[in-house]
Phi, psi and omega in degrees: 000139183286138179291142179294141180271145175272097185296325178296317180294317179297319178297317179296319178296320178294321176298319179295319178295320178296317179299316178298318180296319179294321178295319178295317179298317179297320179293321178296314181297325181281349181084007182275358179240129178259339181198161173210158183245133179275174177300332180273013179065024174274135181257129176243122178259147181256002178271096178239200181297331182267004184299310181298319178298316181299316179297316179300310183292318182293331183259358182289133179266326181248159179260172178215148177212158176239152180246122181281167181299332179274013177071023174266145180271128179255000000 
């Protein structure tokens, strides 16, 4: 026979995992995280080909645009 689950404890654990995930997502979005490790010890790095571009765009205070010869804004 299966042991009864403590639903309150399970609910609290799930809330804690959700909070951790939300904190990680916020850190990734802010650019303050370069890599993270999962529960299975897998490492994911966020420094890829677009890393320098992401840092440039995220920290840019002013915008830039170009005007083509046909007067379209690129």
